[in-house]
C-alpha positions in Angstrom: 0.0 0.0 0.0 1.4 3.4 -1.0 1.8 6.4 1.3 -1.1 8.1 -0.5 -3.4 5.2 0.1 -2.4 5.0 3.8 -3.2 8.7 4.2 -6.5 8.4 2.4 -7.5 5.3 4.5 -6.5 7.1 7.7 -8.4 10.3 6.8 -11.5 8.2 5.9 -11.5 6.1 9.1 -10.4 8.9 11.4 -12.0 12.0 10.0 -12.0 14.2 13.0 -8.3 13.5 14.0 -7.2 14.0 10.4 -9.0 17.4 10.2 -7.4 18.4 13.5 -4.0 17.4 12.2 -4.5 19.4 9.0 -5.4 22.6 10.9 -2.6 22.2 13.3 -0.2 22.0 10.4 -1.7 25.1 8.8 -1.4 26.9 12.2 2.2 26.0 12.6 3.1 27.0 9.1 1.4 30.4 9.6 3.5 31.3 12.7 6.5 33.5 12.2 9.5 34.1 14.3 9.2 37.1 16.7 11.3 40.1 15.7 13.7 41.8 18.1 14.5 40.8 21.7 12.8 43.6 23.7 9.3 42.0 24.1 9.5 38.5 22.8 6.7 37.2 25.0 4.4 40.0 23.9 5.1 39.3 20.3 4.4 35.6 20.8 1.1 36.4 22.5 0.1 38.7 19.7 1.1 36.2 17.1 -0.8 33.4 18.7 -4.0 35.5 19.1 -4.0 36.9 15.5 -3.0 33.6 13.9 -5.5 31.7 16.1 -8.4 33.8 15.0 -7.1 33.8 11.4 -7.2 30.0 11.5 -10.7 30.0 12.9 -11.9 32.3 10.2 -10.2 30.2 7.5 -11.9 27.2 8.8 -15.3 28.8 8.3 -14.6 29.7 4.7 -12.9 26.3 4.0 -15.9 24.3 5.2 -18.3 26.6 3.4 -16.5 25.9 0.1 -15.8 22.2 0.7 -19.1 21.1 2.2 -21.7 23.6 1.0 -20.5 25.0 -2.4 -18.8 22.0 -4.0 -21.6 19.5 -3.4 -24.1 21.9 -5.0 -21.7 22.3 -7.9 -22.0 18.6 -8.7 -25.8 18.5 -8.5 -27.0 22.1 -9.2 -29.6 22.7 -11.9 -28.8 26.4 -12.3 -25.2 27.7 -12.2 -26.5 31.3 -11.8 -28.0 30.3 -8.5 -24.7 28.7 -7.4 -22.7 31.8 -8.3 -25.1 34.0 -6.4 -25.0 31.5 -3.5 -21.2 31.6 -3.4 -20.9 35.4 -3.7 -23.4 36.0 -0.9 -21.8 33.4 1.3 -18.3 34.7 0.7 -19.5 38.3 1.4 -21.1 37.4 4.7 -18.0 35.4 5.7 -15.7 38.3 4.9 -17.9 40.7 6.8 -17.9 38.4 9.8 -14.1 38.1 9.5 -13.6 41.9 9.4 -16.0 42.4 12.3 -14.1 39.8 14.5 -10.8 41.4 13.6 -11.9 44.9 14.5 -14.1 44.2 17.6 -12.4 41.1 19.0 -8.8 40.7 17.9 -7.6 44.3 17.8 -8.8 45.1 21.4 -6.7 42.1 22.5 -3.5 43.0 20.7 -3.6 46.8 20.4 -3.1 49.4 23.0 -6.0 51.8 23.3 -7.0 54.3 22.3 -7.3 53.5 18.5 -9.9 54.1 15.8 -12.4 51.4 14.9 -14.5 51.2 11.8 -18.3 51.2 12.2 -20.3 48.2 11.2 -21.8 50.2 8.3 -18.3 50.9 7.0 -17.4 47.3 7.3 -20.5 46.3 5.2 -19.8 48.8 2.5 -16.0 48.6 2.2 -16.1 46.0 -0.7 -12.5 46.6 -1.9 -11.2 45.9 1.6 -13.3 42.8 2.0 -12.4 41.4 -1.4 -8.8 42.5 -1.6 -7.7 41.4 1.9 -10.2 39.2 3.7 -11.5 37.1 0.7 -7.9 36.4 -0.5 -6.7 35.6 3.0 -9.6 33.6 4.4 -10.2 31.6 1.2 -6.6 30.8 0.3 -6.6 27.7 2.6 -10.1 26.8 1.4 -8.8 26.1 -2.1 -6.0 23.9 -0.8 -8.3 21.9 1.5 -10.9 21.6 -1.3 -8.3 20.3 -3.8 -7.1 17.7 -1.3 -10.7 16.7 -0.5 -11.6 16.3 -4.2 -8.5 14.3 -4.8 -9.4 12.0 -2.0 -13.0 11.7 -3.0 -12.1 11.0 -6.6 -9.7 8.2 -5.4 -12.4 6.7 -3.2 -14.9 6.8 -6.1 -12.5 5.1 -8.4 -11.7 2.5 -5.8 -15.4 1.9 -5.1 -16.0 1.6 -8.9 -13.2 -1.0 -9.2 -14.6 -2.9 -6.2 -18.1 -2.9 -7.7 -16.7 -4.1 -11.0 -14.8 -6.8 -9.3 -17.8 -7.9 -7.3 -19.9 -7.9 -10.5 -17.3 -10.0 -12.3 -17.2 -12.4 -9.4 -21.0 -12.7 -9.3 -21.1 -13.3 -13.0 -18.4 -15.9 -12.7 -20.3 -17.7 -10.0 -23.4 -17.7 -12.2 -21.4 -19.2 -15.1 -20.0 -21.9 -12.8 -23.4 -22.8 -11.7 -24.3 -23.3 -15.4 -21.3 -25.6 -15.9 -21.2 -27.7 -12.7 -24.8 -29.2 -12.7 -24.3 -29.9 -16.4 -21.2 -31.9 -15.7 -22.8 -33.7 -12.7 -25.9 -34.6 -14.8 -23.7 -36.3 -17.5 -21.6 -38.2 -15.0 -24.6 -39.5 -13.0 -26.0 -40.7 -16.3 -22.8 -42.7 -16.9 -22.9 -44.3 -13.5 -26.6 -45.1 -13.9 -25.9 -46.8 -17.2 -23.2 -48.9 -15.5 -25.5 -49.9 -12.7 -28.1 -51.1 -15.1 -25.6 -53.5 -16.5 -24.5 -54.6 -13.0 -21.0 -53.6 -14.0 -18.1 -54.5 -11.7 -16.7 -51.0 -12.2 -19.7 -49.2 -10.8 -18.1 -48.8 -7.4 -14.9 -47.5 -9.0 -17.0 -45.0 -11.0 -18.6 -43.7 -7.8 -15.2 -43.3 -6.1 -13.9 -41.4 -9.2 -17.0 -39.2 -9.1 -16.4 -38.5 -5.4 -12.9 -37.2 -6.0 -14.2 -35.0 -8.9 -17.0 -33.6 -6.7 -14.6 -32.9 -3.9 -12.5 -30.8 -6.3 -15.5 -29.0 -7.9 -17.4 -28.3 -4.7 -14.7 -27.5 -2.2 -11.6 -26.5 -4.1 -12.9 -24.2 -6.8 -14.2 -21.3 -4.7 -11.3 -19.0 -5.6 -10.6 -17.4 -8.9 -7.5 -19.6 -9.5 -6.5 -23.1 -8.5 -3.2 -25.0 -9.0 -2.8 -26.4 -12.6 -1.7 -29.7 -11.1 -5.1 -30.0 -9.4 -6.9 -29.3 -12.7 -4.8 -32.0 -14.4 -5.7 -34.5 -11.7 -9.4 -33.6 -12.2 -9.1 -34.1 -16.0 -7.5 -37.5 -15.5 -10.2 -38.6 -13.1 -12.9 -37.4 -15.5 -11.3 -39.2 -18.5 -11.0 -42.4 -16.6 -14.6 -42.1 -15.5 -15.8 -41.5 -19.1 -13.6 -44.3 -20.5 -15.6 -46.8 -18.4 -18.6 -46.2 -20.7 -16.8 -46.9 -24.0 -14.4 -49.8 -23.1 -11.9 -50.2 -25.9 -14.0 -48.3 -28.5 -12.8 -44.9 -27.3 -9.2 -43.8 -27.7 -8.0 -40.9 -25.5 -4.5 -39.5 -25.8 -3.5 -37.1 -23.1 -0.1 -35.4 -23.4 1.3 -32.8 -21.0 4.5 -30.7 -21.0 5.0 -28.4 -17.9 8.1 -26.6 -16.9 6.6 -25.3 -13.6 3.3 -25.4 -11.7 1.0 -22.4 -12.1 -2.5 -21.2 -11.2 -5.4 -21.3 -13.6 -9.1 -20.6 -13.6 -10.9 -23.6 -12.4 -13.1 -25.9 -14.6 -12.3 -24.2 -17.9 -10.2 -27.1 -19.0 -12.8 -29.6 -17.8 -15.5 -27.8 -19.7 -13.5 -28.1 -23.0 -12.8 -31.8 -22.4 -16.4 -32.4 -21.4 -17.5 -30.7 -24.6 -15.3 -33.1 -26.6 -16.8 -36.2 -24.9 -20.4 -35.0 -25.1 -20.5 -33.8 -28.7 -17.6 -36.0 -30.0 -17.5 -39.4 -28.4 -21.1 -39.3 -27.2 -22.4 -38.9 -30.8 -19.8 -41.0 -32.7 -21.1 -44.5 -33.2 -17.8 -45.7 -34.6 -14.4 -45.5 -32.8 -14.2 -42.0 -31.4 -10.8 -40.4 -30.8 -10.0 -37.5 -28.4 -6.5 -35.9 -28.3 -5.6 -33.6 -25.5 -2.3 -31.7 -25.5 -1.4 -29.5 -22.5 1.7 -27.3 -22.4 3.0 -24.7 -20.0 6.3 -23.0 -20.8 7.5 -19.6 -19.5 3.9 -18.8 -18.2 2.6 -19.4 -21.7 -0.2 -21.9 -21.5 -1.6 -23.9 -24.4 -4.4 -26.4 -24.2 -5.7 -28.2 -27.3 -8.6 -30.6 -27.5 -9.5 -32.4 -30.7 -12.2 -34.9 -31.1 -13.8 -36.8 -34.0 -17.5 -36.0 -34.5 -20.5 -36.5 -36.7 -20.9 -33.2 -38.7 -24.2 -31.5 -37.8 -25.4 -28.3 -36.2 -25.7 -28.3 -32.5 -26.8 -25.1 -30.7 -26.3 -26.6 -27.2 -22.6 -27.1 -28.0 -22.3 -23.4 -28.9 -24.0 -22.4 -25.6 -21.4 -24.4 -23.6 -18.5 -22.8 -25.5 -20.0 -19.3 -25.1 -20.1 -19.9 -21.3 -16.4 -20.8 -21.5 -15.6 -17.6 -23.4 -17.5 -15.5 -20.8 -15.5 -17.0 -18.0 -12.2 -16.3 -19.9 -13.3 -12.7 -20.6 -13.9 -12.1 -16.9 -10.6 -13.7 -15.7 -8.2 -13.2 -18.5 -9.3 -10.1 -20.4 -7.0 -9.5 -23.4 -4.7 -12.3 -22.2 -6.2 -15.4 -23.9 -7.3 -16.8 -27.3 -9.8 -19.5 -27.9 -9.9 -20.7 -31.4 -12.4 -23.3 -32.7 -12.1 -25.0 -36.0 -13.4 -28.0 -37.9 -11.3 -30.2 -40.2 -13.6 -32.7 -42.0 -14.7 -34.9 -39.2 -12.5 -33.4 -36.5 -13.3 -30.6 -34.1 -10.4 -28.7 -32.6 -10.5 -26.3 -29.6 -7.2 -24.4 -29.0 -6.9 -22.3 -25.9 -3.8 -20.1 -25.2 -3.4 -18.0 -22.0 -0.6 -15.8 -20.8 -0.5 -16.7 -17.2 0.7 -14.3 -14.5 -0.1 -16.2 -11.4 2.6 -18.8 -10.7 2.2 -20.8 -7.5 4.7 -19.6 -4.9 
């Protein structure tokens, strides 16, 4: 976390202490060294009184601009009204400041007798109010307002990013709920078919499904999971599917990995499941599925090819569209998913630039 972020977080959580700290710093900066050595204590007293009241008057103008004028600037319907509002408010603040200086501060720091302006003179001396008091009282207001706007803009951007992240996570959860039940339905159908045949491998299928569900239900809550865990999931899934086809199905799974990494969960499973459902599941001959997984220098490539019976299948496109949506949310601009058909072979090629190696 940067120093600016720490300051913003502190001022947001501790608003009153941060305001006090700001005005203490302004007060200290406004103090000047006493001149001469004859009456140092008197000069210090005068300096503290005058600068203390000046600080108080600056606070009034500052909060007027920051909390009364600026919010209206963002929501006002008529800028003429806002200009009138600001001029009247500034005029009243300057009159109040001049009145406090003449009737409160000067009697405390000056030795009587001395002349004092009447209240009517204060009200009508516009050049004095604008040239001295407006410039002095409102100088700190612009600095404070700039810092406040900078902080507010940062918080707005941070909140927008947080909302965008929460929206992406919600959309991702919705997409996962579309994929997981679909996979579970297919797998249960496989086991049901084996149970009808009283197959000796039914129990093995149930054990394999248990391992798959353990991964899907309890290890895929985060945005990323270890690639090694996804590979284990794929192998369990393939072994479970191969039980249905005996020797009729040929599956070739090759992998080349130079290091482990993290990847979005269930994406690879969805592509492989797609190959089984719309390739092997509809091929009455001897279906072939080739899977090639590579990870080198954080460049990930995953290719799935399957034989298929050429015909239009809208459900297949729905599944692939869901995969694209997940990839768009997790790897925006860092992936490519190319789909192609070569005679009776369908190929899905996914490439991702991974930036999340496991530490």
